[in-house]
N, C-alpha and C positions, 0 to 999 in steps of 0.2 A: 467449425471454421474459426480460424485464429482472429483475434481482435487486431485489426490493422489501423484502428483509429490512433492518431498521434496524441500522445499525452499532452495536456495543457500544462501540467506541472509534473516534474520528476523529483522524487526523493530517494537518495541513495543512503540507506541506513545499514549497509553491510558493515560488519565489525563492531556494531554498537549493541549494547545489552539493554534490555528493557529496564526502565520505561522510555529511554531515549527515542527509539523508533516510533513509539506511539505519540510522543510529544511532537516530533517532527511532522508526522502525518496529520495530527490535529491542526498544527500551524498551517499546513497546506490546505486543509479543508476550509479553514477560516478565510483564506484568500479567495475562495469561491470559484477557482478555475478548475473545471473538470474536463476530461477525466484526469485523475491523479494516478501516476504510476509509482509504486513504492517497491524498491528492491531491498530485500533482507537476505540474510544467510543462515537463519536459524528458525526452528519450528516454533519456539516460544514467541518470537516477534511476529511471525506469521499469524499465530492463533490470537494474540492480543490485538493486533491491528484489525484483523477480520472481525473479531467480536465488537470492538469499539465502533467500527464503521457500520456494521449491520445494526448495532444498537441505535445509531443515528439515522437509520433507514436508508443507507446507501447500498448500492449493489457492489459486490466484491467478486472479481474473477481472479483466480489464482493459477499461475503457470510456473512450473519448476523447470529450470534450465541448468543442469549440472548442480553446482553449489548454490546458485542464485534462486531465490523465490521471488517472483514478481506478482505483486498484487495490484490490480487495476480497480480503482474506486470510481464509481460513476453515480450520477443521480438516477 
């Protein structure tokens, strides 16, 4: 079943190379509004954001839609 929960915070990090997507995601996490939806367009950013969020004990769901990779981070 697809996650239909509206993201409290959205981060568009498409076109950015690491570590920028990770920094933008960390900033969103610090704001404390969940879930956070992060959109990236490369596997490196996906892997780095997933690793960082899971290291902080957050849940990460990943959906790939064409060129976009959407990570939903929740508590």
